[in-house]
C-alpha positions as CSV (number, residue, x, y, z in Angstrom):
1,M,93.3,95.1,109.7
2,M,96.2,97.6,109.4
3,N,96.0,100.8,107.6
4,Q,98.4,100.4,104.6
5,S,100.2,103.7,104.9
6,S,100.9,103.8,108.6
7,S,101.1,101.8,111.8
8,W,97.7,102.7,113.4
9,Q,94.7,100.7,113.0
10,L,91.0,101.1,113.6
11,G,89.4,99.5,116.7
12,R,85.8,98.6,117.7
13,L,83.0,101.2,117.4
14,H,82.7,103.3,120.8
15,H,79.5,105.1,120.4
16,L,77.2,106.7,118.0
17,G,76.4,110.3,118.7
18,V,73.1,112.0,117.8
19,T,72.4,115.8,118.4
20,V,69.1,116.5,119.7
21,S,67.1,119.6,120.6
22,D,65.6,118.6,124.0
23,I,67.7,116.2,125.9
24,E,64.9,115.4,128.6
25,R,62.5,114.4,125.9
26,S,65.1,112.2,124.3
27,I,66.1,110.6,127.5
28,E,62.5,109.7,127.9
29,F,62.2,108.3,124.5
30,Y,65.4,106.2,124.5
31,R,65.1,105.1,128.1
32,D,61.2,104.8,128.6
33,T,59.7,104.3,125.2
34,L,62.7,102.0,123.7
35,G,63.9,100.6,126.9
36,M,67.7,101.5,126.7
37,E,69.8,101.7,129.9
38,L,70.8,105.1,130.8
39,V,74.5,104.6,131.6
40,G,75.8,108.1,131.9
41,R,74.5,111.6,132.2
42,R,76.3,115.0,132.3
43,P,73.8,118.0,132.6
44,C,76.3,120.6,131.5
45,V,79.7,119.8,130.0
46,E,81.7,123.0,129.2
47,E,85.5,121.9,129.4
48,D,87.8,123.8,127.2
49,Y,88.8,120.8,125.1
50,V,85.2,120.3,124.2
51,A,85.0,123.8,122.6
52,T,88.3,122.9,120.8
53,Q,86.8,119.6,119.7
54,T,83.4,120.9,118.5
55,G,84.8,124.2,117.2
56,Y,82.4,126.3,119.3
57,A,84.1,128.7,121.8
58,G,82.4,128.5,125.2
59,V,80.1,125.8,124.1
60,Q,77.9,124.0,126.8
61,L,76.5,120.6,126.2
62,S,74.1,118.3,127.9
63,V,75.1,114.6,127.3
64,A,73.3,111.3,128.0
65,S,74.6,107.9,127.0
66,F,72.7,104.7,126.7
67,R,73.5,100.9,126.3
68,I,71.2,99.5,123.7
69,C,71.2,96.0,125.3
70,P,72.9,94.8,128.5
71,D,75.8,92.8,126.6
72,S,76.7,95.6,124.1
73,P,79.9,97.6,124.7
74,Q,78.9,100.3,122.3
75,T,76.7,103.0,123.4
76,L,74.3,105.8,122.0
77,E,75.3,109.2,123.1
78,V,72.6,112.0,122.7
79,V,73.8,115.6,122.9
80,Q,72.1,119.0,123.2
81,Y,73.9,122.0,122.5
82,L,72.8,124.4,125.3
83,N,74.3,127.2,123.8
84,C,75.3,127.5,120.1
85,P,72.3,125.4,118.9
86,G,71.9,124.9,115.2
87,D,68.9,124.5,113.0
88,P,67.4,121.2,112.4
89,V,68.7,119.4,109.3
90,D,66.7,117.4,106.6
91,Q,67.4,113.8,107.9
92,A,66.0,112.0,104.8
93,T,67.8,108.8,104.4
94,N,68.7,109.4,100.8
95,R,70.7,112.7,101.7
96,P,74.6,112.0,101.5
97,G,76.0,112.2,105.0
98,N,72.9,111.4,106.8
99,T,72.9,108.3,109.1
100,H,70.4,105.9,110.6
101,L,70.8,103.5,113.6
102,C,69.7,99.7,113.0
103,I,68.6,97.8,116.1
104,L,68.0,94.0,116.0
105,V,64.9,92.7,117.7
106,D,63.7,89.2,118.1
107,D,60.0,89.9,117.3
108,L,59.7,92.8,114.9
109,Q,55.7,92.8,114.6
110,T,55.2,93.0,118.5
111,A,58.0,95.8,118.7
112,F,56.1,97.5,115.9
113,D,52.6,97.2,117.5
114,D,54.0,98.2,121.1
115,L,55.8,101.1,119.9
116,S,53.0,102.4,117.8
117,Q,50.7,102.2,120.6
118,Q,53.2,104.6,122.4
119,G,53.0,107.2,119.7
120,V,56.3,106.1,117.9
121,K,56.1,107.4,114.3
122,F,57.1,104.7,111.7
123,K,57.8,105.3,108.0
124,S,55.7,102.2,106.9
125,D,54.5,98.7,108.4
126,P,57.0,96.0,108.8
127,V,58.5,95.1,105.4
128,P,59.4,91.3,104.7
129,I,62.9,91.2,103.2
130,T,62.5,89.1,99.9
131,A,66.0,89.1,98.4
132,G,69.6,89.0,99.5
133,P,71.4,87.7,102.4
134,N,68.8,88.7,104.9
135,K,65.8,87.1,103.0
136,G,63.1,86.1,105.3
137,G,63.8,88.7,107.8
138,L,61.7,91.9,108.5
139,V,62.7,95.5,108.5
140,V,61.0,98.9,109.4
141,Y,62.1,102.6,109.8
142,F,61.0,104.7,112.7
143,Y,61.9,108.1,113.9
144,D,63.1,109.6,117.2
145,P,61.6,112.7,118.7
146,D,64.0,114.8,116.4
147,G,63.1,113.0,113.4
148,Y,66.3,110.9,113.6
149,P,65.8,107.8,111.4
150,M,66.2,104.5,113.2
151,E,65.6,101.0,111.9
152,L,64.3,97.8,113.6
153,F,65.6,94.6,111.9
154,Q,64.4,91.0,112.6
155,L,66.9,88.4,111.3
156,P,65.6,85.6,109.2
157,S,64.5,82.5,111.2
């Protein structure tokens, strides 16, 4: 699809970036609890271009990248600002500008039970989808260690 006013076009999604307060805790959560593959780790990124890109002079970041599943070209990138940290934000899903990450699972109830036993916080029990194009599926919100909202979604059978 071409932008109507110029000759450039959007491509595939490359990654979703999430700012975290403790990257080691987040690595443990995304890799060990959720089972994502850690595909990249940079303990201290401090190149000049990153300071320009982020708008924070002298910024130092710690970065980890995960592949959600083996055949996905997109990654999840978690970033901790080692210096220049900000205050946590209200991540309620009804606030404009906030996001959530939705991940497909083949057995939502089993995933819910397993993750609950590991201490993962959920917003509710799994919810049956009763209307719309995904009627017959299941859905539930849960949170990463910083309160970032995520969603597990099981397609209708």
